[in-house]
C-alpha positions as CSV (number, residue, x, y, z in Angstrom):
1,M,112.9,139.6,215.9
2,K,112.7,142.5,213.6
3,R,110.1,142.6,210.8
4,G,112.8,142.6,208.1
5,N,114.4,139.4,209.4
6,W,111.0,137.6,209.4
7,T,110.4,138.6,205.8
8,A,113.9,137.5,204.7
9,G,113.4,134.2,206.5
10,I,110.1,133.6,204.8
11,V,111.6,134.4,201.3
12,I,114.6,132.1,201.8
13,G,112.4,129.3,203.2
14,A,110.1,129.6,200.2
15,A,113.0,129.4,197.9
16,F,114.2,126.2,199.5
17,L,110.8,124.6,199.3
18,V,110.3,125.5,195.6
19,A,113.9,124.6,194.4
20,P,113.4,120.8,194.2
21,F,110.3,121.3,192.0
22,S,111.5,124.1,189.7
23,S,113.6,121.8,187.4
24,S,110.6,119.5,186.9
25,L,108.4,122.4,185.9
26,A,110.9,123.9,183.5
27,G,111.0,123.0,179.9
28,A,114.1,121.7,178.2
29,F,116.1,123.3,175.3
30,K,119.3,122.2,173.6
31,S,121.0,122.5,170.2
32,F,122.8,119.7,168.4
33,G,124.5,120.5,165.1
34,K,121.9,122.1,162.8
35,W,118.9,121.0,165.0
36,E,117.3,122.5,168.2
37,V,115.2,120.5,170.6
38,S,112.6,122.4,172.6
39,C,110.3,120.7,175.1
40,S,107.5,122.3,177.1
41,N,107.2,121.9,180.8
42,G,104.7,119.2,180.0
43,R,107.5,117.4,178.0
44,N,105.9,117.8,174.5
45,C,108.9,118.2,172.3
46,Q,109.9,119.6,168.9
47,L,113.1,119.1,167.0
48,R,113.6,122.1,164.6
49,F,115.8,122.9,161.7
50,F,115.5,126.6,160.8
51,D,117.0,127.7,157.5
52,T,118.6,130.7,159.2
53,D,121.2,131.3,156.4
54,N,118.7,130.6,153.6
55,K,120.8,127.9,152.1
56,A,118.4,124.9,152.6
57,G,115.2,126.4,151.2
58,A,112.9,124.9,153.8
59,N,112.4,124.3,157.5
60,A,111.8,121.0,159.1
61,F,110.2,119.9,162.4
62,L,109.9,116.6,164.2
63,L,107.0,116.7,166.7
64,R,106.3,114.3,169.5
65,D,104.0,114.7,172.5
66,I,104.5,113.0,175.9
67,G,102.6,109.8,176.5
68,P,103.0,106.1,175.9
69,A,103.4,105.0,172.3
70,T,102.7,108.6,171.1
71,P,103.5,108.9,167.4
72,A,106.4,111.1,166.1
73,A,105.6,113.3,163.1
74,L,107.7,115.0,160.5
75,A,106.6,118.4,159.2
76,I,108.1,120.5,156.4
77,G,107.8,124.3,156.2
78,L,108.1,125.8,152.7
79,P,108.6,129.4,151.7
80,G,106.0,131.3,149.7
81,D,102.2,131.6,149.6
82,A,101.9,128.9,147.1
83,F,102.9,126.4,149.8
84,G,100.9,127.9,152.7
85,D,97.9,126.6,154.5
86,T,95.6,127.2,151.5
87,A,97.9,125.4,149.0
88,K,95.9,123.5,146.3
89,D,97.0,120.2,144.9
90,L,100.1,120.1,147.1
91,T,102.5,117.2,146.9
92,I,105.6,116.9,149.0
93,A,108.2,114.3,148.2
94,I,111.1,113.6,150.5
95,S,114.2,111.4,150.1
96,I,117.1,110.7,152.5
97,D,120.6,111.1,151.0
98,G,119.2,111.1,147.5
99,G,117.5,107.7,147.9
100,T,114.0,106.7,146.8
101,E,111.5,109.5,147.1
102,R,108.4,109.1,149.3
103,S,105.5,111.2,148.0
104,F,102.8,112.7,150.2
105,G,99.7,114.1,148.4
106,Q,97.2,116.5,149.9
107,E,95.3,113.5,151.5
108,K,98.4,112.6,153.5
109,L,99.3,116.1,154.6
110,S,97.8,118.3,157.3
111,Y,98.8,121.9,157.9
112,D,100.1,122.6,161.5
113,G,99.6,126.3,162.2
114,S,101.7,126.1,165.4
115,V,104.9,125.5,163.3
116,S,103.6,126.9,159.9
117,A,104.4,123.6,158.3
118,W,102.9,120.6,156.5
119,K,102.8,117.5,158.7
120,L,103.3,114.2,156.9
121,A,100.8,111.5,157.8
122,G,101.9,108.5,159.7
123,D,104.3,107.7,162.6
124,I,107.9,108.0,161.4
125,A,109.0,105.6,164.1
126,T,106.9,102.8,162.7
127,D,107.0,103.5,158.9
128,G,110.8,103.2,158.5
129,L,111.5,106.9,158.1
130,L,113.0,107.4,161.5
131,E,115.9,105.0,161.0
132,A,116.8,106.8,157.7
133,L,116.6,110.2,159.5
134,R,118.9,109.0,162.3
135,K,121.6,107.7,160.0
136,G,121.2,110.1,157.0
137,K,123.1,113.2,156.1
138,T,120.3,115.2,154.3
139,I,116.6,115.3,153.6
140,G,115.8,116.2,150.0
141,V,112.4,117.9,149.6
142,T,110.5,118.6,146.4
143,A,107.2,120.4,146.7
144,R,104.6,121.1,144.0
145,A,101.5,123.1,144.3
146,G,99.4,125.1,141.7
147,G,102.1,125.0,139.1
148,N,104.8,126.1,141.5
149,M,107.8,123.9,142.5
150,A,110.3,124.3,145.3
151,K,113.3,122.1,146.1
152,A,115.3,122.0,149.3
153,I,118.1,120.1,151.0
154,I,117.9,120.0,154.8
155,P,121.0,118.8,156.7
156,L,120.6,116.2,159.3
157,D,123.8,117.1,161.4
158,G,122.8,116.6,165.0
159,M,119.5,114.6,164.3
160,A,120.6,111.5,166.2
161,A,121.7,113.4,169.3
162,S,118.5,115.5,169.2
163,L,116.4,112.3,169.1
164,L,118.3,111.0,172.1
165,F,117.8,114.2,174.1
166,L,114.1,114.1,173.2
167,D,113.9,110.5,174.5
168,D,115.7,111.4,177.7
169,T,113.5,114.4,178.3
170,Q,110.4,112.3,177.9
171,N,111.9,109.4,180.0
172,R,111.7,107.0,177.1
173,V,115.4,105.9,177.0
174,G,115.5,102.1,177.2
175,H,111.8,101.7,176.6
176,T,110.1,100.2,173.5
177,D,108.7,103.6,172.4
178,A,112.1,105.3,172.4
179,L,113.1,106.9,169.1
180,V,116.8,106.0,169.5
């Protein structure tokens, strides 16, 4: 056999060997309404709303790592240095569809530099916020820090489908720790 044929045979054979594993190593990405879901090859996932048209006034993230009973966290990204990682006396209040506000003071917030946003303390799946996010139409955000105030309305179009995609990607559908 010629040398070129051997090389081609090895390359084709290697492709057939790797093909079944390539999808399990690849991450997952999909958009639903105003939300995008991005999961790493380790199946750690983020749901993201980016204010691309500058109408909402903030960005929002829902973060969940792989693993049994792993908490899901909501993070809010706010424009301006006053609300950055060195914000003083920061308070973030959120409401779903104009309902009762939940307020998070500095002691219940942690800055997540990977998404440039403030993560709200707690597990949204167990504290009742998840159900409201799945069924709601908007998240109202009011942030105060150092005499500055910012308000935002974040649409929830596509949130329920995004949560289901996250559950499916993390193999949680039908399990007690599923978000949907």
